[in-house]
N, C-alpha and C positions, 0 to 999 in steps of 0.2 A: 301464742302461749299455750302450753298444755293446760287442760282444764283444772288441774290441781294447783296451779300457781295463781297468785294474786296479780292482777293487772295493775301496773303502776298508775297511781292517781285515782283509783277507785277504792274508796274507803268502805270497809265492811267490818266494823268493830266486832260484832258478835261472832261472825265466822272466823275471823283472825284469832280472836282470843280463844275460841274453842279449839282451833288447830294447835295453838301453843299450850293448851291446857291451863289457861289462866281464868281467874274468877271475873266474870263480867260485872259483878257488883262493886268491884274495886276500881280505883283510878290508877292508870298505868303510865309511867313516864319512861322515856327511852333516851339513852345516851349512846351514840355510835362513835367508835374510834378506838384505836390501839391504846391499851393501857400504858400511859406515859405521863410524866409530870406536865407536859404541855397540854395534853387533853384534860388533865386535872380532875380525874374521877374522885380524888380525895374530897374536893369541895362538894360533889354530888353525894358522897357518902355522909358528909356532915349534915347536909340538908335532909337526907333520908332519915337520919336519926331524929331530926326535929319535926318531920312530917310523917309519922309512922302509919298514918292512914292510907298513904299512897304506896304503890309498888314501883320500884325502880328497876329497870332492865338495862343491861350493858351488853352491847354487841360490839365485839372487837377483841383482838388477840392479846394474849399474855405472852409476849416474846421474851426470850432469854436476855436480850440486850437491854431490856427495861425492868428486869427482875428486881433490881435494887429499889425501884419505885413501887412496884405492885405487890411484892411478896408479903410485906407486913400489912399493907392496906387490905389485901384480900383475906388474910388470915383473921382480920378483925372486922369484916364487913357487917353492916347492919342486917338484921333479920329480914327486912323488907327490900333487900337488894338481891337480884339474881344476875349472875354473870353467865352469859350464853356463849362466850367465846366468838371465834370467827365463824360467820354464817354466810351461806349463799342465798338465804331467803329473807334478807333484811326488809324487803317489800311487805312481807307478812306482818312485821312489827309496825312499819309505817301505816299499814292499812288499819291497824286496830288500836294503837295507843292513844291516850288522851292528851299527851304533850311530849315535847322533845326538849331536852336540856343540853346546852352546849357551853360549859364553863371554861372552855379552852382559854389559856392565857399565853400571851406572847412574852418572850424574853429575848434579849439581844442574841442574835445568832440562831434562835429557835422560835420562830413565830409562825402563826397561821398566815396564810396568804389568801386563799379563796376556797374555804372548806366546803366540800360536797355535802356534808351532813346538814349544813344550814340551808343550802339550796334545795335539798330533798324535803326537809320539813316544810319549807315555803311552798314547794310544788304540791305537796300532799295537803296543804292548808291545815296544818297541825299547829296548835299553839306552841310557840318557840320561846324559850327562856335562855338568853345568852349574854355573854360579856360583850360590851360594845368597844372593841379594841380599835385604836387609831388606824391600824392597818386596813380596816374595813372602809375607812374614809366615808363614814356615814351612809353607806349604801343600803343599810337596813334600817329604815325609819320605824320608830315605835308605832304600834297599831293595836288593834284588838287581838291580833295573832302573834305579835312580836313584843316582848318586854325585855328590858335590860336588867341584868344583875347589878347589885350594889355591893359595897364593901361591908354592909351590915347584914348579918345572918338572919336576924329577926325580920327585917324588912324583906329579905329574899323569900323567907317562908310565907309571909303574907302575900307577896306578889304571886308566888307559885300557886298558892291555894286559890287566890282570886282568879287566876288564869284558868285553872283546871275545874274549879267548882264556882263559877260566877253566880252571884246572887241577883235577884231582881227579875 
């Protein structure tokens, strides 16, 4: 790897946040994926409105074929959300964020199968907040690093806060 790149698996929060121009005093949450109804950035935006003390970052394309989904969503995004678009330095984000969110939802004919973003968060040992879809066949057990989303927004806010700013 060239010296300016982040080596996968080596977390360096301060350096990564500095390179991205982000405030190290804040907590940063990452969602990776194409803006689409399956990836469900809408739910992350809703959580972001309820957890204004966190900064949410979205790495993924805004493609024309999903414009019907993202156009209105993006035009009303919360102030604590930054859309970075398609990037070739996603490792920089993984090396420095405090958590990863993956609210992807499956629908008949359009479901997740084996998402790379989940595997990357686990490999980087980053707290991961995701929906436990049946297609995953319970391959991701809840732990200190993995928590599952519920259908209750208030509970989800509490779980996310507890994951990112644990007490005790």
